[in-house]
N, CA and C atoms as a LAMMPS dump frame, in Angstrom:
ITEM: TIMESTEP
0
ITEM: NUMBER OF ATOMS
540
ITEM: BOX BOUNDS ff ff ff
-5.0000000000000000e+02 5.0000000000000000e+02
-5.0000000000000000e+02 5.0000000000000000e+02
-5.0000000000000000e+02 5.0000000000000000e+02
ITEM: ATOMS id mol type element x y z
1 1 1 N 16.466 -8.545 -1.645
2 1 2 C 15.096 -9.656 -1.308
3 1 3 C 14.112 -10.041 -2.539
4 2 1 N 13.634 -10.899 -2.251
5 2 2 C 12.613 -11.143 -4.294
6 2 3 C 11.765 -10.142 -3.675
7 3 1 N 11.302 -9.979 -4.143
8 3 2 C 8.962 -9.558 -4.39
9 3 3 C 8.261 -11.005 -4.986
10 4 1 N 7.402 -10.844 -3.601
11 4 2 C 6.98 -11.488 -4.58
12 4 3 C 5.806 -11.29 -5.785
13 5 1 N 5.599 -12.38 -6.251
14 5 2 C 4.712 -12.394 -7.095
15 5 3 C 2.796 -12.876 -5.916
16 6 1 N 2.312 -11.475 -6.711
17 6 2 C 0.738 -11.508 -5.869
18 6 3 C -0.085 -11.656 -6.438
19 7 1 N -0.331 -11.93 -7.88
20 7 2 C -0.82 -12.506 -9.267
21 7 3 C -1.396 -14.196 -8.758
22 8 1 N 0.083 -14.682 -7.628
23 8 2 C 0.063 -16.31 -7.531
24 8 3 C -1.514 -16.785 -6.649
25 9 1 N -1.249 -15.276 -5.719
26 9 2 C -2.48 -14.985 -4.43
27 9 3 C -3.734 -15.25 -5.158
28 10 1 N -4.736 -16.368 -4.788
29 10 2 C -6.275 -16.647 -5.38
30 10 3 C -6.666 -16.008 -5.393
31 11 1 N -7.491 -15.215 -6.423
32 11 2 C -7.688 -13.923 -7.002
33 11 3 C -8.818 -13.945 -5.726
34 12 1 N -9.764 -14.225 -5.724
35 12 2 C -10.421 -13.789 -4.056
36 12 3 C -10.416 -13.371 -2.835
37 13 1 N -8.681 -12.76 -3.199
38 13 2 C -7.399 -12.649 -1.601
39 13 3 C -7.425 -11.243 -2.46
40 14 1 N -7.059 -11.459 -3.616
41 14 2 C -6.379 -9.912 -4.489
42 14 3 C -7.518 -8.714 -4.708
43 15 1 N -8.883 -9.956 -4.9
44 15 2 C -10.03 -8.799 -4.954
45 15 3 C -10.228 -8.066 -3.602
46 16 1 N -10.427 -8.88 -1.976
47 16 2 C -11.04 -8.424 -1.147
48 16 3 C -9.574 -7.245 -0.296
49 17 1 N -8.172 -7.258 -0.757
50 17 2 C -6.753 -6.658 -0.744
51 17 3 C -8.106 -5.066 -1.746
52 18 1 N -7.619 -5.572 -2.934
53 18 2 C -8.448 -3.894 -3.199
54 18 3 C -9.8 -3.446 -3.229
55 19 1 N -10.342 -4.137 -2.931
56 19 2 C -12.2 -3.988 -2.316
57 19 3 C -11.766 -3.352 -0.904
58 20 1 N -10.469 -3.407 -0.405
59 20 2 C -10.388 -1.876 0.924
60 20 3 C -9.959 -1.651 0.849
61 21 1 N -8.353 -1.522 -0.288
62 21 2 C -7.501 -0.164 -1.022
63 21 3 C -8.414 0.647 -1.031
64 22 1 N -9.621 0.564 -1.846
65 22 2 C -10.447 0.991 -2.298
66 22 3 C -11.252 1.582 -1.529
67 23 1 N -11.4 0.698 -0.164
68 23 2 C -11.993 1.125 1.279
69 23 3 C -11.199 3.518 1.386
70 24 1 N -10.104 2.134 1.847
71 24 2 C -9.049 3.525 2.512
72 24 3 C -8.753 4.748 1.057
73 25 1 N -9.189 4.803 0.19
74 25 2 C -9.483 5.771 -0.48
75 25 3 C -10.652 7.047 -0.797
76 26 1 N -11.292 5.868 0.044
77 26 2 C -12.894 7.053 0.322
78 26 3 C -12.602 7.175 1.406
79 27 1 N -11.66 7.81 2.331
80 27 2 C -12.628 7.598 3.768
81 27 3 C -12.517 8.639 4.468
82 28 1 N -11.28 9.682 3.598
83 28 2 C -11.708 11.304 3.624
84 28 3 C -13.08 11.767 2.437
85 29 1 N -13.898 11.071 2.108
86 29 2 C -15.073 11.728 1.425
87 29 3 C -15.525 11.81 -0.072
88 30 1 N -14.165 11.601 -0.537
89 30 2 C -13.702 11.219 -2.359
90 30 3 C -13.213 10.619 -2.457
91 31 1 N -12.518 10.637 -3.877
92 31 2 C -11.73 9.388 -4.387
93 31 3 C -11.898 10.598 -5.009
94 32 1 N -10.493 11.38 -5.044
95 32 2 C -9.822 11.596 -6.017
96 32 3 C -8.983 11.46 -7.185
97 33 1 N -8.571 12.248 -7.751
98 33 2 C -8.108 11.642 -10.031
99 33 3 C -6.59 10.927 -9.078
100 34 1 N -6.042 11.559 -8.344
101 34 2 C -4.629 10.602 -8.443
102 34 3 C -5.047 9.335 -8.068
103 35 1 N -6.057 9.301 -7.13
104 35 2 C -6.444 8.144 -6.236
105 35 3 C -6.869 7.41 -7.406
106 36 1 N -8.006 7.631 -7.882
107 36 2 C -8.442 6.882 -8.734
108 36 3 C -7.362 6.431 -9.435
109 37 1 N -6.582 7.291 -10.366
110 37 2 C -5.573 6.259 -11.506
111 37 3 C -4.789 5.727 -9.811
112 38 1 N -4.363 5.879 -9.433
113 38 2 C -3.743 4.924 -8.127
114 38 3 C -4.53 3.563 -8.49
115 39 1 N -5.271 3.75 -7.696
116 39 2 C -6.36 2.473 -8.139
117 39 3 C -6.514 0.869 -9.417
118 40 1 N -6.595 2.542 -9.87
119 40 2 C -6.895 1.954 -11.667
120 40 3 C -5.304 0.322 -12.146
121 41 1 N -4.479 1.502 -12.083
122 41 2 C -2.881 0.823 -11.998
123 41 3 C -3.359 -0.404 -11.104
124 42 1 N -3.609 -0.263 -10.174
125 42 2 C -3.478 -1.484 -9.437
126 42 3 C -4.208 -2.987 -9.344
127 43 1 N -5.322 -2.149 -10.201
128 43 2 C -6.075 -3.68 -10.331
129 43 3 C -6.132 -4.338 -12.081
130 44 1 N -4.66 -3 -13.052
131 44 2 C -4.397 -4.215 -13.408
132 44 3 C -2.408 -4.289 -13.147
133 45 1 N -2.928 -4.595 -12.584
134 45 2 C -1.16 -4.762 -12.047
135 45 3 C -1.819 -5.643 -11.509
136 46 1 N -3.033 -6.266 -10.196
137 46 2 C -2.835 -7.508 -9.517
138 46 3 C -4.03 -8.487 -10.761
139 47 1 N -3.713 -8.237 -12.095
140 47 2 C -4.896 -9.134 -13.101
141 47 3 C -5.896 -9.422 -12.101
142 48 1 N -6.773 -8.207 -12.421
143 48 2 C -8.875 -8.392 -11.554
144 48 3 C -9.652 -8.566 -12.929
145 49 1 N -10.614 -9.171 -12.302
146 49 2 C -11.247 -10.031 -13.865
147 49 3 C -11.988 -8.254 -14.43
148 50 1 N -12.904 -8.416 -15.756
149 50 2 C -13.517 -6.543 -15.502
150 50 3 C -14.719 -7.413 -14.297
151 51 1 N -15.413 -8.576 -14.387
152 51 2 C -16.569 -8.901 -12.84
153 51 3 C -16.202 -8.613 -11.813
154 52 1 N -14.955 -8.139 -11.158
155 52 2 C -14.787 -7.276 -10.123
156 52 3 C -14.003 -5.556 -10.462
157 53 1 N -14.046 -5.125 -11.338
158 53 2 C -13.392 -4.158 -11.53
159 53 3 C -14.753 -2.909 -10.981
160 54 1 N -15.436 -2.888 -10.853
161 54 2 C -16.576 -2.214 -11.3
162 54 3 C -16.661 -2.314 -9.268
163 55 1 N -16.449 -2.938 -8.475
164 55 2 C -17.168 -3.96 -7.545
165 55 3 C -16.304 -2.65 -6.231
166 56 1 N -14.847 -3.154 -7.58
167 56 2 C -13.789 -2.248 -6.905
168 56 3 C -13.345 -0.598 -6.747
169 57 1 N -14.593 -0.275 -8.02
170 57 2 C -14.614 1.388 -8.829
171 57 3 C -15.056 1.374 -8.092
172 58 1 N -16.241 1.233 -7.654
173 58 2 C -17.657 1.297 -6.965
174 58 3 C -17.776 2.02 -5.5
175 59 1 N -18.128 2.03 -5.08
176 59 2 C -19.287 2.603 -4.33
177 59 3 C -18.705 0.959 -2.954
178 60 1 N -17.415 1.865 -2.661
179 60 2 C -16.567 1.067 -1.864
180 60 3 C -17.109 1.162 0.171
181 61 1 N -18.176 1.056 0.352
182 61 2 C -17.933 1.399 1.712
183 61 3 C -18.767 -0.791 2.863
184 62 1 N -17.821 -0.699 3.872
185 62 2 C -17.826 -1.298 3.933
186 62 3 C -17.893 -1.613 5.176
187 63 1 N -18.75 -2.682 6.082
188 63 2 C -18.626 -1.953 7.405
189 63 3 C -17.55 -3.19 8.188
190 64 1 N -17.03 -2.175 9.396
191 64 2 C -16.313 -1.806 10.447
192 64 3 C -15.7 -3.854 10.435
193 65 1 N -17.305 -4.247 10.614
194 65 2 C -16.279 -6.142 11.1
195 65 3 C -16.372 -6.337 10.048
196 66 1 N -16.912 -6.237 7.936
197 66 2 C -16.137 -6.869 6.511
198 66 3 C -14.54 -6.405 6.432
199 67 1 N -14.582 -4.837 7.458
200 67 2 C -12.94 -4.497 7.164
201 67 3 C -12.029 -5.418 8.151
202 68 1 N -12.509 -4.961 9.268
203 68 2 C -11.837 -6.255 10.735
204 68 3 C -12.337 -7.716 9.511
205 69 1 N -12.623 -8.209 9.778
206 69 2 C -12.014 -9.535 8.474
207 69 3 C -11.443 -9.28 7.985
208 70 1 N -11.683 -8.987 6.457
209 70 2 C -10.691 -8.558 4.964
210 70 3 C -9.085 -8.726 6.265
211 71 1 N -8.482 -7.955 7.323
212 71 2 C -7.723 -7.718 7.22
213 71 3 C -7.208 -8.422 8.201
214 72 1 N -8.081 -9.479 8.247
215 72 2 C -7.271 -11.23 9.505
216 72 3 C -7.107 -11.72 7.846
217 73 1 N -8.472 -11.947 6.885
218 73 2 C -7.806 -12.757 5.804
219 73 3 C -6.234 -12.149 5.028
220 74 1 N -5.876 -10.52 5.255
221 74 2 C -4.427 -10.891 4.715
222 74 3 C -3.677 -10.813 5.306
223 75 1 N -3.608 -10.829 6.075
224 75 2 C -2.795 -11.014 7.691
225 75 3 C -2.137 -12.573 7.626
226 76 1 N -3.56 -13.269 8.056
227 76 2 C -4.133 -14.845 7.835
228 76 3 C -2.908 -15.253 6.119
229 77 1 N -2.319 -14.54 5.168
230 77 2 C -2.525 -15.179 3.703
231 77 3 C -1.142 -14.023 4.022
232 78 1 N 0.075 -13.929 4.909
233 78 2 C 1.294 -12.733 4.369
234 78 3 C 0.97 -11.13 4.037
235 79 1 N 0.198 -11.069 3.405
236 79 2 C -0.163 -9.887 2.526
237 79 3 C -0.553 -8.551 3.71
238 80 1 N 0.586 -8.706 4.984
239 80 2 C -0.054 -7.19 5.871
240 80 3 C 1.156 -6.643 5.754
241 81 1 N 2.147 -6.202 5.247
242 81 2 C 2.568 -5.248 4.934
243 81 3 C 2.281 -4.641 3.695
244 82 1 N 1.806 -5.46 2.893
245 82 2 C 2.326 -4.814 1.503
246 82 3 C 1.407 -3.819 1.286
247 83 1 N 0.18 -4.878 2.039
248 83 2 C -1.198 -4.104 1.924
249 83 3 C -1.05 -2.794 2.727
250 84 1 N -0.711 -2.754 3.833
251 84 2 C 0.152 -1.932 5.097
252 84 3 C 0.419 -0.758 4.109
253 85 1 N 1.587 -0.779 3.401
254 85 2 C 1.929 -0.18 2.245
255 85 3 C 1.9 0.864 1.421
256 86 1 N 0.763 0.045 0.394
257 86 2 C 0.115 0.605 0.314
258 86 3 C -1.522 0.927 0.239
259 87 1 N -2.057 1.093 1.76
260 87 2 C -3.143 1.447 1.902
261 87 3 C -1.507 3.653 2.818
262 88 1 N -0.459 3.128 2.862
263 88 2 C -0.76 3.989 3.35
264 88 3 C -0.183 5.513 2.004
265 89 1 N 0.761 5.011 0.581
266 89 2 C 0.787 5.526 -1.081
267 89 3 C -0.68 6.111 -1.302
268 90 1 N -1.718 4.902 -1.426
269 90 2 C -3.024 5.173 -1.726
270 90 3 C -3.468 6.981 0.048
271 91 1 N -3.404 6.706 0.393
272 91 2 C -3.565 7.573 0.973
273 91 3 C -3.086 8.929 0.899
274 92 1 N -1.66 8.944 0.734
275 92 2 C -1.1 10.053 0.48
276 92 3 C -1.654 10.484 -1.513
277 93 1 N -1.739 9.588 -2.519
278 93 2 C -1.525 9.971 -4.277
279 93 3 C -2.346 10.92 -3.566
280 94 1 N -3.171 11.414 -3.145
281 94 2 C -3.577 13.099 -3.858
282 94 3 C -2.665 13.934 -2.539
283 95 1 N -1.506 14.012 -2.389
284 95 2 C -0.75 14.561 -2.117
285 95 3 C -0.649 15.335 -0.218
286 96 1 N -1.699 14.821 0.33
287 96 2 C -1.807 15.137 1.597
288 96 3 C -2.528 13.395 2.487
289 97 1 N -2.2 13.825 3.515
290 97 2 C -2.561 12.881 4.832
291 97 3 C -3.353 13.259 5.706
292 98 1 N -4.538 13.238 5.413
293 98 2 C -6.429 13.401 6.018
294 98 3 C -6.07 13.138 7.555
295 99 1 N -6.105 13.779 8.279
296 99 2 C -6.344 13.336 9.546
297 99 3 C -7.64 12.037 9.608
298 100 1 N -8.541 11.949 8.719
299 100 2 C -8.981 11.347 9.127
300 100 3 C -8.367 9.501 8.361
301 101 1 N -7.84 9.899 7.428
302 101 2 C -6.832 8.852 6.53
303 101 3 C -5.954 8.147 8.647
304 102 1 N -5.204 8.895 8.944
305 102 2 C -4.472 8.575 10.116
306 102 3 C -5.2 7.675 10.418
307 103 1 N -6.302 8.14 10.671
308 103 2 C -7.162 7.65 12.66
309 103 3 C -7.598 6.49 11.792
310 104 1 N -7.587 5.611 10.728
311 104 2 C -7.759 4.916 10.089
312 104 3 C -6.846 4.555 9.616
313 105 1 N -5.558 4.578 9.374
314 105 2 C -4.339 3.754 9.539
315 105 3 C -3.56 3.663 10.59
316 106 1 N -3.862 4.162 11.151
317 106 2 C -3.807 3.422 12.402
318 106 3 C -4.536 2.598 13.4
319 107 1 N -5.682 2.494 12.66
320 107 2 C -6.658 1.786 13.403
321 107 3 C -6.374 0.501 12.803
322 108 1 N -6.492 0.752 11.418
323 108 2 C -6.055 -1.257 10.174
324 108 3 C -4.361 -2.122 10.765
325 109 1 N -3.772 -0.636 11.147
326 109 2 C -2.989 -1.673 11.891
327 109 3 C -2.236 -1.786 12.67
328 110 1 N -3.693 -1.252 13.354
329 110 2 C -3.84 -2.216 15.283
330 110 3 C -5.06 -3.728 14.809
331 111 1 N -6.185 -3.805 13.734
332 111 2 C -6.998 -4.938 13.161
333 111 3 C -5.39 -5.993 12.491
334 112 1 N -4.402 -5.134 11.323
335 112 2 C -3.518 -6.967 11.242
336 112 3 C -2.174 -6.374 11.886
337 113 1 N -2.409 -6.206 13.494
338 113 2 C -1.215 -6.044 13.886
339 113 3 C 0.107 -6.363 13.595
340 114 1 N 0.281 -5.407 12.871
341 114 2 C 1.857 -5.398 13.033
342 114 3 C 2.241 -4.373 13.825
343 115 1 N 3.033 -4.371 14.598
344 115 2 C 3.776 -3.653 16.207
345 115 3 C 4.037 -2.484 15.24
346 116 1 N 3.834 -1.584 16.016
347 116 2 C 3.745 -0.238 16.449
348 116 3 C 4.978 0.254 15.664
349 117 1 N 6.574 0.074 16.028
350 117 2 C 7.707 0.784 15.761
351 117 3 C 7.903 0.095 14.451
352 118 1 N 7.233 -0.393 13.681
353 118 2 C 7.657 -1.343 12.013
354 118 3 C 6.047 -0.29 11.289
355 119 1 N 5.064 -0.176 11.649
356 119 2 C 4.745 0.532 11.351
357 119 3 C 4.669 2.366 11.16
358 120 1 N 5.3 2.69 12.554
359 120 2 C 6.085 3.937 11.553
360 120 3 C 6.807 4.011 10.42
361 121 1 N 7.244 3.438 10.728
362 121 2 C 9.243 2.8 9.331
363 121 3 C 8.252 2.808 8.904
364 122 1 N 6.705 1.972 7.884
365 122 2 C 6.597 2.144 6.349
366 122 3 C 6.126 3.335 6.42
367 123 1 N 5.422 4.061 7.274
368 123 2 C 4.608 5.63 7.55
369 123 3 C 6.758 7.04 6.19
370 124 1 N 7.639 6.162 7.136
371 124 2 C 8.339 7.084 6.9
372 124 3 C 9.01 6.624 5.599
373 125 1 N 8.936 5.639 5.592
374 125 2 C 9.328 5.334 4.352
375 125 3 C 8.543 5.837 3.182
376 126 1 N 6.753 5.197 3.189
377 126 2 C 6.049 6.227 1.87
378 126 3 C 6.526 8.047 1.969
379 127 1 N 6.832 8.486 2.984
380 127 2 C 6.695 10.144 2.969
381 127 3 C 8.271 9.98 2.397
382 128 1 N 8.515 10.178 2.631
383 128 2 C 10.939 9.836 2.499
384 128 3 C 10.951 9.464 1.034
385 129 1 N 9.724 9.278 0.002
386 129 2 C 9.55 8.231 -0.878
387 129 3 C 9.044 9.197 -2.057
388 130 1 N 7.633 9.657 -1.802
389 130 2 C 6.405 10.897 -1.458
390 130 3 C 7.964 12.047 -1.827
391 131 1 N 9.077 12.63 -1.306
392 131 2 C 9.826 13.657 -1.266
393 131 3 C 10.989 13.462 -2.466
394 132 1 N 10.399 12.191 -3.229
395 132 2 C 12.001 12.22 -3.951
396 132 3 C 11.551 13.123 -5.228
397 133 1 N 12.585 13.973 -5.619
398 133 2 C 11.535 14.605 -7.349
399 133 3 C 12.7 14.198 -8.113
400 134 1 N 13.684 13.326 -7.86
401 134 2 C 14.931 13.363 -9.205
402 134 3 C 15.224 12.276 -8.07
403 135 1 N 15.217 11.201 -9.144
404 135 2 C 15.842 10.02 -8.688
405 135 3 C 17.397 9.717 -8.766
406 136 1 N 17.949 10.898 -9.994
407 136 2 C 18.834 10.521 -10.179
408 136 3 C 19.792 11.156 -9.456
409 137 1 N 19.581 12.405 -8.262
410 137 2 C 19.578 13.186 -6.703
411 137 3 C 19.097 13.364 -5.86
412 138 1 N 18.497 11.413 -5.332
413 138 2 C 18.487 11.359 -4.623
414 138 3 C 18.627 12.281 -2.365
415 139 1 N 18.544 13.318 -2.384
416 139 2 C 19.439 13.719 -1.295
417 139 3 C 19.507 12.146 0.144
418 140 1 N 20.832 12.019 0.099
419 140 2 C 22.063 11.091 0.923
420 140 3 C 21.203 11.176 2.471
421 141 1 N 20.073 11.884 3.631
422 141 2 C 19.27 11.003 4.007
423 141 3 C 18.139 10.525 3.581
424 142 1 N 17.337 10.378 2.792
425 142 2 C 17.093 9.987 1.901
426 142 3 C 17.127 8.148 1.368
427 143 1 N 18.512 8.163 0.821
428 143 2 C 19.5 7.155 0.768
429 143 3 C 19.439 6.689 2.137
430 144 1 N 19.833 7.486 2.987
431 144 2 C 19.702 6.122 3.923
432 144 3 C 18.973 5.884 4.57
433 145 1 N 17.744 6.631 4.307
434 145 2 C 16.121 5.855 4.818
435 145 3 C 15.954 4.764 4.151
436 146 1 N 15.642 4.25 2.701
437 146 2 C 15.524 3.533 1.835
438 146 3 C 16.215 2.811 2.444
439 147 1 N 18.156 2.579 2.436
440 147 2 C 18.907 1.602 2.715
441 147 3 C 18.231 0.514 4.549
442 148 1 N 18.246 2.217 5.317
443 148 2 C 17.815 1.256 6.135
444 148 3 C 15.934 0.95 6.391
445 149 1 N 15.7 0.732 5.759
446 149 2 C 14.166 0.154 5.019
447 149 3 C 14.618 -1.26 4.377
448 150 1 N 14.317 -1.745 3.491
449 150 2 C 15.445 -2.402 2.609
450 150 3 C 16.495 -3.049 4.026
451 151 1 N 16.729 -2.972 5.021
452 151 2 C 17.327 -3.775 5.846
453 151 3 C 16.867 -4.093 6.299
454 152 1 N 15.757 -3.682 6.728
455 152 2 C 15.147 -3.916 7.808
456 152 3 C 13.666 -4.973 7.478
457 153 1 N 12.972 -4.762 6.532
458 153 2 C 12.447 -5.077 5.521
459 153 3 C 13.329 -6.815 5.649
460 154 1 N 14.309 -7.042 5.179
461 154 2 C 14.989 -8.426 5.12
462 154 3 C 16.094 -9.32 5.99
463 155 1 N 15.575 -8.492 7.126
464 155 2 C 16.138 -8.982 8.159
465 155 3 C 14.774 -9.074 8.581
466 156 1 N 13.641 -8.894 8.697
467 156 2 C 12.123 -9.03 9.383
468 156 3 C 12.218 -10.139 8.6
469 157 1 N 12.218 -10.676 7.706
470 157 2 C 11.287 -11.797 6.402
471 157 3 C 10.228 -10.82 6.444
472 158 1 N 10.255 -9.296 6.822
473 158 2 C 8.739 -9.475 6.084
474 158 3 C 8.563 -8.822 4.108
475 159 1 N 7.077 -10.014 4.343
476 159 2 C 6.921 -10.29 2.648
477 159 3 C 6.146 -8.894 1.761
478 160 1 N 7.403 -8.328 -0.075
479 160 2 C 6.658 -7.749 -0.016
480 160 3 C 6.944 -8.07 -1.56
481 161 1 N 5.753 -7.512 -1.85
482 161 2 C 5.159 -8.148 -3.527
483 161 3 C 5.303 -7.221 -4.741
484 162 1 N 6.103 -7.375 -5.884
485 162 2 C 6.416 -6.789 -6.755
486 162 3 C 4.566 -5.324 -7.039
487 163 1 N 3.886 -5.905 -6.698
488 163 2 C 2.742 -4.648 -7.479
489 163 3 C 3.118 -3.935 -6.916
490 164 1 N 3.002 -3.901 -5.449
491 164 2 C 2.806 -2.965 -4.23
492 164 3 C 3.549 -1.326 -4.095
493 165 1 N 3.227 -0.728 -4.554
494 165 2 C 2.761 0.96 -4.495
495 165 3 C 4.585 1.477 -3.292
496 166 1 N 5.631 1.881 -3.537
497 166 2 C 6.577 2.195 -3.427
498 166 3 C 6.953 3.993 -3.159
499 167 1 N 5.608 4.102 -3.388
500 167 2 C 6.124 5.645 -4.185
501 167 3 C 4.338 5.724 -4.703
502 168 1 N 3.847 6.742 -5.051
503 168 2 C 3.264 7.09 -5.276
504 168 3 C 3.701 7.162 -7.074
505 169 1 N 4.918 7.978 -7.101
506 169 2 C 5.619 8.145 -8.77
507 169 3 C 5.973 6.381 -9.137
508 170 1 N 5.382 6.51 -10.592
509 170 2 C 6.048 5.223 -11.48
510 170 3 C 7.988 4.934 -11.389
511 171 1 N 8.42 6.311 -11.719
512 171 2 C 9.477 6.767 -11.761
513 171 3 C 9.765 6.142 -10.308
514 172 1 N 9.81 6.44 -9.577
515 172 2 C 10.213 6.553 -8.326
516 172 3 C 10.35 5.249 -7.794
517 173 1 N 8.658 5.326 -7.792
518 173 2 C 8.711 3.108 -7.527
519 173 3 C 9.635 2.35 -7.54
520 174 1 N 9.77 2.537 -9.898
521 174 2 C 10.316 1.842 -9.796
522 174 3 C 11.832 1.621 -9.675
523 175 1 N 12.831 3.059 -9.471
524 175 2 C 14.169 3.019 -8.862
525 175 3 C 13.98 2.88 -7.305
526 176 1 N 13.136 2.862 -6.961
527 176 2 C 12.716 1.764 -4.894
528 176 3 C 13.4 0.456 -4.807
529 177 1 N 11.87 -0.024 -6.427
530 177 2 C 12.36 -2.071 -6.529
531 177 3 C 13.549 -2.012 -7.114
532 178 1 N 14.281 -1.29 -7.219
533 178 2 C 15.26 -1.464 -8.894
534 178 3 C 16.763 -1.424 -6.491
535 179 1 N 16.438 -0.22 -6.702
536 179 2 C 17.825 -0.805 -5.22
537 179 3 C 17.5 -1.574 -4.575
538 180 1 N 16.148 -1.922 -4.065
539 180 2 C 16.143 -3.156 -3.378
540 180 3 C 16.515 -4.375 -3.942
């Protein structure tokens, strides 16, 4: 499976994408240091100009209408699977999937119109990736989960991007992308 390059997507769409990710990161009421680090990493990978970085890292309060409109724009540009996976990873960056984040993820899924089974597949994949500590000794069950995820992504023609996070850990993220 070839991973697309999100930096080829227009700047305003990449900015919107990260603004929505930032909104998700703060849905539990705080922006943890691990979430901030992941967001900064994404800003670099997405090649976001400095003029937009303060908006992404600053106050991220968006109205429900702005959120819905943004998700529709991402879905239209085939960014919704990568986006939802990035949201899940961001939600897990502080080590917890808070109740407010779970509720918000379910709403997001409804808005971007990913079938429920596929939504659960993304969550299960992200939770499995989060449980990997040592990439040289991965539990066979986790390997099975990863293989099934990649098979599903290939067969379903799910568009994922090089810059999409498959795991909070950079080491695990690179390992999974290499295995893809």
